[in-house]
N, C-alpha and C positions, 0 to 999 in steps of 0.2 A: 421701257421702265429703267431709268437710271436712278442710282442712289442719290439722295440730296447730300450736299456737302456737309450739312448738319448731322444727318445720320451717320455719315462716314467718320466724322470727327468723334462722335459719340462711340461708334464701334472701335475705332482704333485707340482712342485716348481714355475713354471712361470705362468701357467694359473690363479692362484689366484690374480695375479698382474695386470692382463689385464682386463679392463673395457669392459663389454659386450661380453666377450669371454667365452663360456660354453663348458663344456666337456660332451658329451653324450657317455656313455660307451656301445659299442655294442660288446658283447663277440665274440671272433673269428673274428671280422672284422679288417682289417688293419686300422690304424689310418689315417683319412683323415681330412682336414680343409675344412668345408663346408660353403661357404660364402652365407649369405642370404641378401635379400634386407629388407628394413624396413617393407615390407609387408610380410615377411617371405617367399619370393619366392627364390628358390635356384638359386644362380648365378654361382657358380663355385665350383668344388671340387678339392682339392689339396691333393694327397697323401703324407703323411708325413714319411712313414716307412723308406725311404732311406735318410732322412736328419738328420743332426746333430741338437743337441739342439740349438747350435748357429745360424745355418741357420734358423730353425723354428722362432726363436726370431726376427731375422732380417725380414723375411718374414712378420710376424704378424705386426711388426711396419711399415713396408713399406705399408701395407694395410691400415694403419691409426688407428690401435687399440691404445689406450692409456694405457701406462704402469705406474702403481702407484709405488711409493716408497715402500709401504707396502700394504698388502692386504686390510687394513682397511682405508688406506688414503683416503681423500675426492677427489672427481673427479672435476676438474674445469668445470664450467658451459659449456663452449664451447665443451667440450669432452663428455657431458653427452650421445650424441648419436653417438659418434664415434663407429665404422669407417664410419657410414653413414655420408657422407659429407652433412652438411646443405646446403640448397640452399643459394647462394651468397646473395640473396635479404634479408635473415633473419639475416645476419651478421651485428653487430653494425659497423658503419664507424670506420675504424682504425685511431687512432691518428698518424699523421706523426711522424716518429722516428727522425726527424731532431732536436728535442729539447734536444739532448744529453742524453736522457733516453736510457738504453740499452733495446733492444727487449726483450720479455719474454724468459726466459731461456729454451731453448729447447735442446741445444748442447749436454747436458749430455746424453739425451736419444738417440741420433743418433750416431751410431758407423760408423766411415769412413770405407770404404771397404778396407780390409787389402790386 
């Protein structure tokens, strides 16, 4: 079981950009994405060996992980616990976006399905 170059590129170049995404290297094991709850209970395992780097990035973002511009960029407060979705009751009331302000910029992060 070798790592695919795609997965390796994701691990070395992309993981540092994701908040709360950690790499645990298990020699000889196929790479898997293990989703944990906030109490560190295992929720799901997703094998990555057959996925392209692009697909893994898309998957991780769909799961709600926050991707930073650079490894040292600050993480906005609302994403501190991403991807664990905070309980709705903890969210500050959203200001209505009818006052002409643009909603927070997230479009850059999301790639339309090609």
